[in-house]
mmJSON file of the N, C-alpha and C atoms, coordinates in Angstrom:
{"data_MODEL":{"atom_site":{
"group_PDB":["ATOM","ATOM","ATOM","ATOM","ATOM","ATOM","ATOM","ATOM","ATOM","ATOM","ATOM","ATOM","ATOM","ATOM","ATOM","ATOM","ATOM","ATOM","ATOM","ATOM","ATOM","ATOM","ATOM","ATOM","ATOM","ATOM","ATOM","ATOM","ATOM","ATOM","ATOM","ATOM","ATOM","ATOM","ATOM","ATOM","ATOM","ATOM","ATOM","ATOM","ATOM","ATOM","ATOM","ATOM","ATOM","ATOM","ATOM","ATOM","ATOM","ATOM","ATOM","ATOM","ATOM","ATOM","ATOM","ATOM","ATOM","ATOM","ATOM","ATOM","ATOM","ATOM","ATOM","ATOM","ATOM","ATOM","ATOM","ATOM","ATOM","ATOM","ATOM","ATOM","ATOM","ATOM","ATOM","ATOM","ATOM","ATOM","ATOM","ATOM","ATOM","ATOM","ATOM","ATOM","ATOM","ATOM","ATOM","ATOM","ATOM","ATOM","ATOM","ATOM","ATOM","ATOM","ATOM","ATOM","ATOM","ATOM","ATOM","ATOM","ATOM","ATOM","ATOM","ATOM","ATOM","ATOM","ATOM","ATOM","ATOM","ATOM","ATOM","ATOM","ATOM","ATOM","ATOM","ATOM","ATOM","ATOM","ATOM","ATOM","ATOM","ATOM","ATOM","ATOM","ATOM","ATOM","ATOM","ATOM","ATOM","ATOM","ATOM","ATOM","ATOM","ATOM","ATOM","ATOM","ATOM","ATOM","ATOM","ATOM","ATOM","ATOM","ATOM","ATOM","ATOM","ATOM","ATOM","ATOM","ATOM","ATOM","ATOM","ATOM","ATOM","ATOM","ATOM","ATOM","ATOM","ATOM","ATOM","ATOM","ATOM","ATOM","ATOM","ATOM","ATOM","ATOM","ATOM","ATOM","ATOM","ATOM","ATOM","ATOM","ATOM","ATOM","ATOM","ATOM","ATOM","ATOM","ATOM","ATOM","ATOM","ATOM","ATOM","ATOM","ATOM","ATOM","ATOM","ATOM","ATOM","ATOM","ATOM","ATOM","ATOM","ATOM","ATOM","ATOM","ATOM","ATOM","ATOM","ATOM","ATOM","ATOM","ATOM","ATOM","ATOM","ATOM","ATOM","ATOM","ATOM","ATOM","ATOM","ATOM","ATOM","ATOM","ATOM","ATOM","ATOM","ATOM","ATOM","ATOM","ATOM","ATOM","ATOM","ATOM","ATOM","ATOM","ATOM","ATOM","ATOM","ATOM","ATOM","ATOM","ATOM","ATOM"],
"id":[1,2,3,4,5,6,7,8,9,10,11,12,13,14,15,16,17,18,19,20,21,22,23,24,25,26,27,28,29,30,31,32,33,34,35,36,37,38,39,40,41,42,43,44,45,46,47,48,49,50,51,52,53,54,55,56,57,58,59,60,61,62,63,64,65,66,67,68,69,70,71,72,73,74,75,76,77,78,79,80,81,82,83,84,85,86,87,88,89,90,91,92,93,94,95,96,97,98,99,100,101,102,103,104,105,106,107,108,109,110,111,112,113,114,115,116,117,118,119,120,121,122,123,124,125,126,127,128,129,130,131,132,133,134,135,136,137,138,139,140,141,142,143,144,145,146,147,148,149,150,151,152,153,154,155,156,157,158,159,160,161,162,163,164,165,166,167,168,169,170,171,172,173,174,175,176,177,178,179,180,181,182,183,184,185,186,187,188,189,190,191,192,193,194,195,196,197,198,199,200,201,202,203,204,205,206,207,208,209,210,211,212,213,214,215,216,217,218,219,220,221,222,223,224,225,226,227,228,229,230,231,232,233,234],
"type_symbol":["N","C","C","N","C","C","N","C","C","N","C","C","N","C","C","N","C","C","N","C","C","N","C","C","N","C","C","N","C","C","N","C","C","N","C","C","N","C","C","N","C","C","N","C","C","N","C","C","N","C","C","N","C","C","N","C","C","N","C","C","N","C","C","N","C","C","N","C","C","N","C","C","N","C","C","N","C","C","N","C","C","N","C","C","N","C","C","N","C","C","N","C","C","N","C","C","N","C","C","N","C","C","N","C","C","N","C","C","N","C","C","N","C","C","N","C","C","N","C","C","N","C","C","N","C","C","N","C","C","N","C","C","N","C","C","N","C","C","N","C","C","N","C","C","N","C","C","N","C","C","N","C","C","N","C","C","N","C","C","N","C","C","N","C","C","N","C","C","N","C","C","N","C","C","N","C","C","N","C","C","N","C","C","N","C","C","N","C","C","N","C","C","N","C","C","N","C","C","N","C","C","N","C","C","N","C","C","N","C","C","N","C","C","N","C","C","N","C","C","N","C","C","N","C","C","N","C","C","N","C","C","N","C","C"],
"label_atom_id":["N","CA","C","N","CA","C","N","CA","C","N","CA","C","N","CA","C","N","CA","C","N","CA","C","N","CA","C","N","CA","C","N","CA","C","N","CA","C","N","CA","C","N","CA","C","N","CA","C","N","CA","C","N","CA","C","N","CA","C","N","CA","C","N","CA","C","N","CA","C","N","CA","C","N","CA","C","N","CA","C","N","CA","C","N","CA","C","N","CA","C","N","CA","C","N","CA","C","N","CA","C","N","CA","C","N","CA","C","N","CA","C","N","CA","C","N","CA","C","N","CA","C","N","CA","C","N","CA","C","N","CA","C","N","CA","C","N","CA","C","N","CA","C","N","CA","C","N","CA","C","N","CA","C","N","CA","C","N","CA","C","N","CA","C","N","CA","C","N","CA","C","N","CA","C","N","CA","C","N","CA","C","N","CA","C","N","CA","C","N","CA","C","N","CA","C","N","CA","C","N","CA","C","N","CA","C","N","CA","C","N","CA","C","N","CA","C","N","CA","C","N","CA","C","N","CA","C","N","CA","C","N","CA","C","N","CA","C","N","CA","C","N","CA","C","N","CA","C","N","CA","C","N","CA","C","N","CA","C","N","CA","C","N","CA","C","N","CA","C","N","CA","C"],
"label_alt_id":[null,null,null,null,null,null,null,null,null,null,null,null,null,null,null,null,null,null,null,null,null,null,null,null,null,null,null,null,null,null,null,null,null,null,null,null,null,null,null,null,null,null,null,null,null,null,null,null,null,null,null,null,null,null,null,null,null,null,null,null,null,null,null,null,null,null,null,null,null,null,null,null,null,null,null,null,null,null,null,null,null,null,null,null,null,null,null,null,null,null,null,null,null,null,null,null,null,null,null,null,null,null,null,null,null,null,null,null,null,null,null,null,null,null,null,null,null,null,null,null,null,null,null,null,null,null,null,null,null,null,null,null,null,null,null,null,null,null,null,null,null,null,null,null,null,null,null,null,null,null,null,null,null,null,null,null,null,null,null,null,null,null,null,null,null,null,null,null,null,null,null,null,null,null,null,null,null,null,null,null,null,null,null,null,null,null,null,null,null,null,null,null,null,null,null,null,null,null,null,null,null,null,null,null,null,null,null,null,null,null,null,null,null,null,null,null,null,null,null,null,null,null,null,null,null,null,null,null,null,null,null,null,null,null],
"label_comp_id":["MET","MET","MET","SER","SER","SER","SER","SER","SER","LEU","LEU","LEU","LEU","LEU","LEU","THR","THR","THR","ASP","ASP","ASP","ARG","ARG","ARG","ARG","ARG","ARG","THR","THR","THR","ARG","ARG","ARG","GLY","GLY","GLY","ALA","ALA","ALA","VAL","VAL","VAL","ALA","ALA","ALA","ALA","ALA","ALA","PHE","PHE","PHE","THR","THR","THR","THR","THR","THR","SER","SER","SER","ALA","ALA","ALA","LEU","LEU","LEU","ALA","ALA","ALA","PHE","PHE","PHE","GLY","GLY","GLY","GLY","GLY","GLY","ALA","ALA","ALA","ALA","ALA","ALA","ALA","ALA","ALA","MET","MET","MET","LEU","LEU","LEU","GLY","GLY","GLY","ALA","ALA","ALA","GLN","GLN","GLN","PRO","PRO","PRO","GLY","GLY","GLY","GLN","GLN","GLN","ALA","ALA","ALA","SER","SER","SER","SER","SER","SER","HIS","HIS","HIS","ARG","ARG","ARG","GLU","GLU","GLU","ALA","ALA","ALA","PRO","PRO","PRO","ALA","ALA","ALA","ILE","ILE","ILE","LEU","LEU","LEU","THR","THR","THR","ASP","ASP","ASP","PRO","PRO","PRO","GLN","GLN","GLN","ALA","ALA","ALA","ASP","ASP","ASP","ASN","ASN","ASN","THR","THR","THR","ASP","ASP","ASP","VAL","VAL","VAL","TYR","TYR","TYR","ALA","ALA","ALA","PHE","PHE","PHE","VAL","VAL","VAL","SER","SER","SER","PRO","PRO","PRO","ASP","ASP","ASP","ARG","ARG","ARG","PRO","PRO","PRO","GLY","GLY","GLY","LYS","LYS","LYS","VAL","VAL","VAL","ASN","ASN","ASN","LEU","LEU","LEU","ILE","ILE","ILE","SER","SER","SER","ASN","ASN","ASN","TRP","TRP","TRP","ASN","ASN","ASN","PRO","PRO","PRO"],
"label_asym_id":["A","A","A","A","A","A","A","A","A","A","A","A","A","A","A","A","A","A","A","A","A","A","A","A","A","A","A","A","A","A","A","A","A","A","A","A","A","A","A","A","A","A","A","A","A","A","A","A","A","A","A","A","A","A","A","A","A","A","A","A","A","A","A","A","A","A","A","A","A","A","A","A","A","A","A","A","A","A","A","A","A","A","A","A","A","A","A","A","A","A","A","A","A","A","A","A","A","A","A","A","A","A","A","A","A","A","A","A","A","A","A","A","A","A","A","A","A","A","A","A","A","A","A","A","A","A","A","A","A","A","A","A","A","A","A","A","A","A","A","A","A","A","A","A","A","A","A","A","A","A","A","A","A","A","A","A","A","A","A","A","A","A","A","A","A","A","A","A","A","A","A","A","A","A","A","A","A","A","A","A","A","A","A","A","A","A","A","A","A","A","A","A","A","A","A","A","A","A","A","A","A","A","A","A","A","A","A","A","A","A","A","A","A","A","A","A","A","A","A","A","A","A","A","A","A","A","A","A","A","A","A","A","A","A"],
"label_entity_id":["1","1","1","1","1","1","1","1","1","1","1","1","1","1","1","1","1","1","1","1","1","1","1","1","1","1","1","1","1","1","1","1","1","1","1","1","1","1","1","1","1","1","1","1","1","1","1","1","1","1","1","1","1","1","1","1","1","1","1","1","1","1","1","1","1","1","1","1","1","1","1","1","1","1","1","1","1","1","1","1","1","1","1","1","1","1","1","1","1","1","1","1","1","1","1","1","1","1","1","1","1","1","1","1","1","1","1","1","1","1","1","1","1","1","1","1","1","1","1","1","1","1","1","1","1","1","1","1","1","1","1","1","1","1","1","1","1","1","1","1","1","1","1","1","1","1","1","1","1","1","1","1","1","1","1","1","1","1","1","1","1","1","1","1","1","1","1","1","1","1","1","1","1","1","1","1","1","1","1","1","1","1","1","1","1","1","1","1","1","1","1","1","1","1","1","1","1","1","1","1","1","1","1","1","1","1","1","1","1","1","1","1","1","1","1","1","1","1","1","1","1","1","1","1","1","1","1","1","1","1","1","1","1","1"],
"label_seq_id":[1,1,1,2,2,2,3,3,3,4,4,4,5,5,5,6,6,6,7,7,7,8,8,8,9,9,9,10,10,10,11,11,11,12,12,12,13,13,13,14,14,14,15,15,15,16,16,16,17,17,17,18,18,18,19,19,19,20,20,20,21,21,21,22,22,22,23,23,23,24,24,24,25,25,25,26,26,26,27,27,27,28,28,28,29,29,29,30,30,30,31,31,31,32,32,32,33,33,33,34,34,34,35,35,35,36,36,36,37,37,37,38,38,38,39,39,39,40,40,40,41,41,41,42,42,42,43,43,43,44,44,44,45,45,45,46,46,46,47,47,47,48,48,48,49,49,49,50,50,50,51,51,51,52,52,52,53,53,53,54,54,54,55,55,55,56,56,56,57,57,57,58,58,58,59,59,59,60,60,60,61,61,61,62,62,62,63,63,63,64,64,64,65,65,65,66,66,66,67,67,67,68,68,68,69,69,69,70,70,70,71,71,71,72,72,72,73,73,73,74,74,74,75,75,75,76,76,76,77,77,77,78,78,78],
"pdbx_PDB_ins_code":[null,null,null,null,null,null,null,null,null,null,null,null,null,null,null,null,null,null,null,null,null,null,null,null,null,null,null,null,null,null,null,null,null,null,null,null,null,null,null,null,null,null,null,null,null,null,null,null,null,null,null,null,null,null,null,null,null,null,null,null,null,null,null,null,null,null,null,null,null,null,null,null,null,null,null,null,null,null,null,null,null,null,null,null,null,null,null,null,null,null,null,null,null,null,null,null,null,null,null,null,null,null,null,null,null,null,null,null,null,null,null,null,null,null,null,null,null,null,null,null,null,null,null,null,null,null,null,null,null,null,null,null,null,null,null,null,null,null,null,null,null,null,null,null,null,null,null,null,null,null,null,null,null,null,null,null,null,null,null,null,null,null,null,null,null,null,null,null,null,null,null,null,null,null,null,null,null,null,null,null,null,null,null,null,null,null,null,null,null,null,null,null,null,null,null,null,null,null,null,null,null,null,null,null,null,null,null,null,null,null,null,null,null,null,null,null,null,null,null,null,null,null,null,null,null,null,null,null,null,null,null,null,null,null],
"Cartn_x":[105.279,103.888,102.89,103.009,102.234,102.463,103.753,104.026,103.635,103.572,103.174,101.627,100.964,99.708,99.128,99.872,99.651,100.131,101.217,101.485,100.55,99.917,98.891,97.53,97.255,96.043,96.278,97.577,97.822,97.869,98.365,98.276,96.814,96.137,94.632,93.922,94.248,93.581,93.749,95.273,95.533,94.9,94.816,94.404,92.865,92.091,90.794,90.372,91.473,91.105,91.594,92.47,93.068,91.943,91.428,90.132,88.94,88.454,87.379,87.534,88.827,89.11,89.276,89.816,89.443,88.403,87.302,86.071,85.264,85.404,84.882,85.485,86.417,87.183,86.437,86.503,86.155,84.653,83.751,82.268,82.187,82.933,82.892,83.413,84.208,84.345,83.532,82.971,82.004,80.657,80.047,79.166,79.186,80.622,80.838,81.37,81.318,81.636,80.871,81.278,80.467,80.99,79.982,80.532,81.427,82.479,83.432,82.829,83.411,82.952,84.097,83.687,84.883,85.272,86.5,86.635,86.147,85.736,85.723,86.364,87.206,87.801,87.53,86.093,85.552,85.41,85.61,85.295,86.405,87.703,88.98,88.741,89.396,89.254,89.879,91.179,91.903,90.938,90.444,89.442,88.474,87.698,86.582,86.89,88.149,88.532,89.177,89.444,89.992,89.516,88.231,87.754,88.166,88.838,89.657,90.795,91.098,92.445,91.901,90.572,90.013,89.819,90.918,90.999,89.878,89.175,87.914,88.221,89.448,89.738,91.196,92.041,93.268,93.356,93.748,94.053,95.376,96.014,97.193,97.243,97.833,97.951,99.1,99.491,100.637,100.064,100.906,100.621,100.628,99.394,99.35,100.301,100.528,101.471,102.978,103.366,104.535,104.694,104.976,104.891,105.874,106.921,107.98,107.329,106.069,105.245,104.223,103.981,102.736,102.035,100.8,99.808,99.079,99.218,98.317,97.456,96.205,94.927,94.222,94.291,93.483,92.554,91.314,90.276,90.047,89.777,89.649,88.391,88.025,86.659,87.072,86.04,86.241,86.299],
"Cartn_y":[88.281,88.828,87.869,86.529,85.617,85.576,85.479,85.435,86.826,87.654,89.116,88.955,88.301,88.305,87.369,86.099,85.225,85.876,86.558,86.985,88.036,88.742,89.606,89.0,87.792,87.181,86.423,86.028,85.359,86.407,87.514,88.633,89.009,89.004,89.555,88.214,87.246,85.931,86.079,86.174,86.298,87.213,88.635,89.725,89.516,88.977,88.505,87.71,86.611,85.62,86.211,86.855,87.556,88.692,89.305,90.224,89.454,88.496,87.607,86.82,86.606,85.892,86.927,88.004,89.03,89.418,89.522,90.081,88.986,87.856,86.463,86.333,86.675,86.652,87.589,88.704,90.061,89.903,89.17,89.061,87.877,87.065,85.872,86.208,87.132,87.771,88.682,89.462,90.252,89.53,88.456,87.676,86.826,86.416,85.902,86.554,87.68,88.408,88.618,88.399,88.486,89.607,90.196,91.386,90.502,91.569,91.037,90.879,90.039,89.754,89.777,89.968,90.033,88.528,88.0,86.893,86.911,85.56,85.334,84.051,84.411,83.074,82.625,83.084,82.66,81.149,80.62,79.051,78.394,79.044,78.467,77.838,76.429,76.027,76.833,77.564,78.185,79.616,80.013,81.402,81.077,79.907,79.623,79.422,79.096,79.124,80.373,81.394,82.658,83.538,84.124,84.987,86.665,86.87,88.182,88.032,87.087,86.868,87.017,87.255,87.513,88.845,89.277,90.592,90.679,91.942,91.975,92.589,93.655,94.347,94.913,94.98,95.501,96.356,97.787,98.482,99.147,99.349,99.831,100.899,102.197,103.038,104.063,104.528,105.4,106.863,107.417,108.443,109.742,110.581,111.613,112.66,112.759,113.821,113.561,111.991,111.624,110.607,110.759,110.037,108.612,108.834,107.675,106.882,106.986,106.209,105.56,104.164,103.571,103.313,103.749,103.79,102.323,101.589,100.519,100.575,100.247,100.129,98.814,98.354,97.198,97.325,96.416,96.285,94.923,94.882,93.304,93.551,92.134,91.965,92.362,93.006,93.212,91.89],
"Cartn_z":[47.034,47.306,47.788,47.751,48.417,49.71,50.212,51.446,52.461,51.671,52.188,52.785,51.617,51.884,52.881,52.92,53.89,55.425,55.224,56.53,57.11,56.231,56.666,57.048,56.461,57.009,58.167,58.379,59.653,60.859,60.631,61.654,61.867,60.564,60.994,61.785,61.397,62.143,63.683,63.965,65.356,65.901,65.485,65.876,66.379,65.416,65.567,66.649,66.717,67.801,69.168,69.119,70.595,71.093,70.156,70.603,70.921,70.269,70.664,72.012,72.338,73.354,74.365,74.517,75.581,75.565,74.793,74.982,75.709,75.238,75.883,77.562,77.753,78.921,79.979,79.331,80.136,80.583,79.44,79.755,80.761,80.599,81.648,83.132,83.296,84.615,85.115,84.346,84.831,85.355,84.437,84.654,86.237,86.303,87.517,88.69,88.422,89.562,90.597,92.006,93.136,93.967,94.86,95.72,96.676,97.246,98.133,99.405,100.246,101.364,102.601,103.556,104.683,105.184,105.576,106.006,107.287,107.801,109.321,109.826,110.841,111.28,112.74,112.9,114.166,114.178,113.136,113.0,113.4,113.413,113.613,115.294,115.091,116.83,117.699,117.565,118.569,118.724,118.054,118.04,119.08,118.83,119.52,121.21,121.433,122.952,123.46,122.301,122.715,122.121,122.013,121.126,121.192,122.188,122.208,121.285,120.877,119.699,118.267,118.314,116.993,116.443,115.419,114.945,113.891,113.92,112.909,111.524,111.789,110.689,110.795,109.77,109.586,108.364,108.37,107.71,107.681,106.427,105.998,105.111,105.347,104.345,104.603,103.731,103.716,104.496,105.439,106.312,105.235,105.431,104.529,105.039,106.284,106.608,106.624,106.574,106.48,105.56,104.368,103.219,103.367,104.153,104.309,105.511,105.972,107.243,106.657,107.398,107.099,108.268,108.133,109.662,109.657,110.468,110.925,111.692,111.605,112.255,112.507,113.522,113.868,114.673,114.474,115.293,115.719,117.017,117.686,118.684,118.844,119.557,120.784,121.598,123.237,123.992],
"occupancy":[1.0,1.0,1.0,1.0,1.0,1.0,1.0,1.0,1.0,1.0,1.0,1.0,1.0,1.0,1.0,1.0,1.0,1.0,1.0,1.0,1.0,1.0,1.0,1.0,1.0,1.0,1.0,1.0,1.0,1.0,1.0,1.0,1.0,1.0,1.0,1.0,1.0,1.0,1.0,1.0,1.0,1.0,1.0,1.0,1.0,1.0,1.0,1.0,1.0,1.0,1.0,1.0,1.0,1.0,1.0,1.0,1.0,1.0,1.0,1.0,1.0,1.0,1.0,1.0,1.0,1.0,1.0,1.0,1.0,1.0,1.0,1.0,1.0,1.0,1.0,1.0,1.0,1.0,1.0,1.0,1.0,1.0,1.0,1.0,1.0,1.0,1.0,1.0,1.0,1.0,1.0,1.0,1.0,1.0,1.0,1.0,1.0,1.0,1.0,1.0,1.0,1.0,1.0,1.0,1.0,1.0,1.0,1.0,1.0,1.0,1.0,1.0,1.0,1.0,1.0,1.0,1.0,1.0,1.0,1.0,1.0,1.0,1.0,1.0,1.0,1.0,1.0,1.0,1.0,1.0,1.0,1.0,1.0,1.0,1.0,1.0,1.0,1.0,1.0,1.0,1.0,1.0,1.0,1.0,1.0,1.0,1.0,1.0,1.0,1.0,1.0,1.0,1.0,1.0,1.0,1.0,1.0,1.0,1.0,1.0,1.0,1.0,1.0,1.0,1.0,1.0,1.0,1.0,1.0,1.0,1.0,1.0,1.0,1.0,1.0,1.0,1.0,1.0,1.0,1.0,1.0,1.0,1.0,1.0,1.0,1.0,1.0,1.0,1.0,1.0,1.0,1.0,1.0,1.0,1.0,1.0,1.0,1.0,1.0,1.0,1.0,1.0,1.0,1.0,1.0,1.0,1.0,1.0,1.0,1.0,1.0,1.0,1.0,1.0,1.0,1.0,1.0,1.0,1.0,1.0,1.0,1.0,1.0,1.0,1.0,1.0,1.0,1.0,1.0,1.0,1.0,1.0,1.0,1.0],
"B_iso_or_equiv":[0.0,0.0,0.0,0.0,0.0,0.0,0.0,0.0,0.0,0.0,0.0,0.0,0.0,0.0,0.0,0.0,0.0,0.0,0.0,0.0,0.0,0.0,0.0,0.0,0.0,0.0,0.0,0.0,0.0,0.0,0.0,0.0,0.0,0.0,0.0,0.0,0.0,0.0,0.0,0.0,0.0,0.0,0.0,0.0,0.0,0.0,0.0,0.0,0.0,0.0,0.0,0.0,0.0,0.0,0.0,0.0,0.0,0.0,0.0,0.0,0.0,0.0,0.0,0.0,0.0,0.0,0.0,0.0,0.0,0.0,0.0,0.0,0.0,0.0,0.0,0.0,0.0,0.0,0.0,0.0,0.0,0.0,0.0,0.0,0.0,0.0,0.0,0.0,0.0,0.0,0.0,0.0,0.0,0.0,0.0,0.0,0.0,0.0,0.0,0.0,0.0,0.0,0.0,0.0,0.0,0.0,0.0,0.0,0.0,0.0,0.0,0.0,0.0,0.0,0.0,0.0,0.0,0.0,0.0,0.0,0.0,0.0,0.0,0.0,0.0,0.0,0.0,0.0,0.0,0.0,0.0,0.0,0.0,0.0,0.0,0.0,0.0,0.0,0.0,0.0,0.0,0.0,0.0,0.0,0.0,0.0,0.0,0.0,0.0,0.0,0.0,0.0,0.0,0.0,0.0,0.0,0.0,0.0,0.0,0.0,0.0,0.0,0.0,0.0,0.0,0.0,0.0,0.0,0.0,0.0,0.0,0.0,0.0,0.0,0.0,0.0,0.0,0.0,0.0,0.0,0.0,0.0,0.0,0.0,0.0,0.0,0.0,0.0,0.0,0.0,0.0,0.0,0.0,0.0,0.0,0.0,0.0,0.0,0.0,0.0,0.0,0.0,0.0,0.0,0.0,0.0,0.0,0.0,0.0,0.0,0.0,0.0,0.0,0.0,0.0,0.0,0.0,0.0,0.0,0.0,0.0,0.0,0.0,0.0,0.0,0.0,0.0,0.0,0.0,0.0,0.0,0.0,0.0,0.0],
"pdbx_formal_charge":[null,null,null,null,null,null,null,null,null,null,null,null,null,null,null,null,null,null,null,null,null,null,null,null,null,null,null,null,null,null,null,null,null,null,null,null,null,null,null,null,null,null,null,null,null,null,null,null,null,null,null,null,null,null,null,null,null,null,null,null,null,null,null,null,null,null,null,null,null,null,null,null,null,null,null,null,null,null,null,null,null,null,null,null,null,null,null,null,null,null,null,null,null,null,null,null,null,null,null,null,null,null,null,null,null,null,null,null,null,null,null,null,null,null,null,null,null,null,null,null,null,null,null,null,null,null,null,null,null,null,null,null,null,null,null,null,null,null,null,null,null,null,null,null,null,null,null,null,null,null,null,null,null,null,null,null,null,null,null,null,null,null,null,null,null,null,null,null,null,null,null,null,null,null,null,null,null,null,null,null,null,null,null,null,null,null,null,null,null,null,null,null,null,null,null,null,null,null,null,null,null,null,null,null,null,null,null,null,null,null,null,null,null,null,null,null,null,null,null,null,null,null,null,null,null,null,null,null,null,null,null,null,null,null],
"auth_seq_id":[1,1,1,2,2,2,3,3,3,4,4,4,5,5,5,6,6,6,7,7,7,8,8,8,9,9,9,10,10,10,11,11,11,12,12,12,13,13,13,14,14,14,15,15,15,16,16,16,17,17,17,18,18,18,19,19,19,20,20,20,21,21,21,22,22,22,23,23,23,24,24,24,25,25,25,26,26,26,27,27,27,28,28,28,29,29,29,30,30,30,31,31,31,32,32,32,33,33,33,34,34,34,35,35,35,36,36,36,37,37,37,38,38,38,39,39,39,40,40,40,41,41,41,42,42,42,43,43,43,44,44,44,45,45,45,46,46,46,47,47,47,48,48,48,49,49,49,50,50,50,51,51,51,52,52,52,53,53,53,54,54,54,55,55,55,56,56,56,57,57,57,58,58,58,59,59,59,60,60,60,61,61,61,62,62,62,63,63,63,64,64,64,65,65,65,66,66,66,67,67,67,68,68,68,69,69,69,70,70,70,71,71,71,72,72,72,73,73,73,74,74,74,75,75,75,76,76,76,77,77,77,78,78,78],
"auth_comp_id":["MET","MET","MET","SER","SER","SER","SER","SER","SER","LEU","LEU","LEU","LEU","LEU","LEU","THR","THR","THR","ASP","ASP","ASP","ARG","ARG","ARG","ARG","ARG","ARG","THR","THR","THR","ARG","ARG","ARG","GLY","GLY","GLY","ALA","ALA","ALA","VAL","VAL","VAL","ALA","ALA","ALA","ALA","ALA","ALA","PHE","PHE","PHE","THR","THR","THR","THR","THR","THR","SER","SER","SER","ALA","ALA","ALA","LEU","LEU","LEU","ALA","ALA","ALA","PHE","PHE","PHE","GLY","GLY","GLY","GLY","GLY","GLY","ALA","ALA","ALA","ALA","ALA","ALA","ALA","ALA","ALA","MET","MET","MET","LEU","LEU","LEU","GLY","GLY","GLY","ALA","ALA","ALA","GLN","GLN","GLN","PRO","PRO","PRO","GLY","GLY","GLY","GLN","GLN","GLN","ALA","ALA","ALA","SER","SER","SER","SER","SER","SER","HIS","HIS","HIS","ARG","ARG","ARG","GLU","GLU","GLU","ALA","ALA","ALA","PRO","PRO","PRO","ALA","ALA","ALA","ILE","ILE","ILE","LEU","LEU","LEU","THR","THR","THR","ASP","ASP","ASP","PRO","PRO","PRO","GLN","GLN","GLN","ALA","ALA","ALA","ASP","ASP","ASP","ASN","ASN","ASN","THR","THR","THR","ASP","ASP","ASP","VAL","VAL","VAL","TYR","TYR","TYR","ALA","ALA","ALA","PHE","PHE","PHE","VAL","VAL","VAL","SER","SER","SER","PRO","PRO","PRO","ASP","ASP","ASP","ARG","ARG","ARG","PRO","PRO","PRO","GLY","GLY","GLY","LYS","LYS","LYS","VAL","VAL","VAL","ASN","ASN","ASN","LEU","LEU","LEU","ILE","ILE","ILE","SER","SER","SER","ASN","ASN","ASN","TRP","TRP","TRP","ASN","ASN","ASN","PRO","PRO","PRO"],
"auth_asym_id":["A","A","A","A","A","A","A","A","A","A","A","A","A","A","A","A","A","A","A","A","A","A","A","A","A","A","A","A","A","A","A","A","A","A","A","A","A","A","A","A","A","A","A","A","A","A","A","A","A","A","A","A","A","A","A","A","A","A","A","A","A","A","A","A","A","A","A","A","A","A","A","A","A","A","A","A","A","A","A","A","A","A","A","A","A","A","A","A","A","A","A","A","A","A","A","A","A","A","A","A","A","A","A","A","A","A","A","A","A","A","A","A","A","A","A","A","A","A","A","A","A","A","A","A","A","A","A","A","A","A","A","A","A","A","A","A","A","A","A","A","A","A","A","A","A","A","A","A","A","A","A","A","A","A","A","A","A","A","A","A","A","A","A","A","A","A","A","A","A","A","A","A","A","A","A","A","A","A","A","A","A","A","A","A","A","A","A","A","A","A","A","A","A","A","A","A","A","A","A","A","A","A","A","A","A","A","A","A","A","A","A","A","A","A","A","A","A","A","A","A","A","A","A","A","A","A","A","A","A","A","A","A","A","A"],
"auth_atom_id":["N","CA","C","N","CA","C","N","CA","C","N","CA","C","N","CA","C","N","CA","C","N","CA","C","N","CA","C","N","CA","C","N","CA","C","N","CA","C","N","CA","C","N","CA","C","N","CA","C","N","CA","C","N","CA","C","N","CA","C","N","CA","C","N","CA","C","N","CA","C","N","CA","C","N","CA","C","N","CA","C","N","CA","C","N","CA","C","N","CA","C","N","CA","C","N","CA","C","N","CA","C","N","CA","C","N","CA","C","N","CA","C","N","CA","C","N","CA","C","N","CA","C","N","CA","C","N","CA","C","N","CA","C","N","CA","C","N","CA","C","N","CA","C","N","CA","C","N","CA","C","N","CA","C","N","CA","C","N","CA","C","N","CA","C","N","CA","C","N","CA","C","N","CA","C","N","CA","C","N","CA","C","N","CA","C","N","CA","C","N","CA","C","N","CA","C","N","CA","C","N","CA","C","N","CA","C","N","CA","C","N","CA","C","N","CA","C","N","CA","C","N","CA","C","N","CA","C","N","CA","C","N","CA","C","N","CA","C","N","CA","C","N","CA","C","N","CA","C","N","CA","C","N","CA","C","N","CA","C","N","CA","C","N","CA","C","N","CA","C","N","CA","C"],
"pdbx_PDB_model_num":[1,1,1,1,1,1,1,1,1,1,1,1,1,1,1,1,1,1,1,1,1,1,1,1,1,1,1,1,1,1,1,1,1,1,1,1,1,1,1,1,1,1,1,1,1,1,1,1,1,1,1,1,1,1,1,1,1,1,1,1,1,1,1,1,1,1,1,1,1,1,1,1,1,1,1,1,1,1,1,1,1,1,1,1,1,1,1,1,1,1,1,1,1,1,1,1,1,1,1,1,1,1,1,1,1,1,1,1,1,1,1,1,1,1,1,1,1,1,1,1,1,1,1,1,1,1,1,1,1,1,1,1,1,1,1,1,1,1,1,1,1,1,1,1,1,1,1,1,1,1,1,1,1,1,1,1,1,1,1,1,1,1,1,1,1,1,1,1,1,1,1,1,1,1,1,1,1,1,1,1,1,1,1,1,1,1,1,1,1,1,1,1,1,1,1,1,1,1,1,1,1,1,1,1,1,1,1,1,1,1,1,1,1,1,1,1,1,1,1,1,1,1,1,1,1,1,1,1,1,1,1,1,1,1]
}}}
């Protein structure tokens, strides 16, 4: 009987610790979250000499008309 009681206490302690750790981790993640920002490669040495090679955006998504195909869209600096 005592081993059953110890086993229940151990599981309860592990569950409490896990719940606390997840709550703390979630709170820390939300407090440290920053809004997303686009990357800029304009500072790269090769792009400074050839600005037309600098792509600004790339989008990829499954075609709504043809589910077996992927659409790619890319924007480039003029």
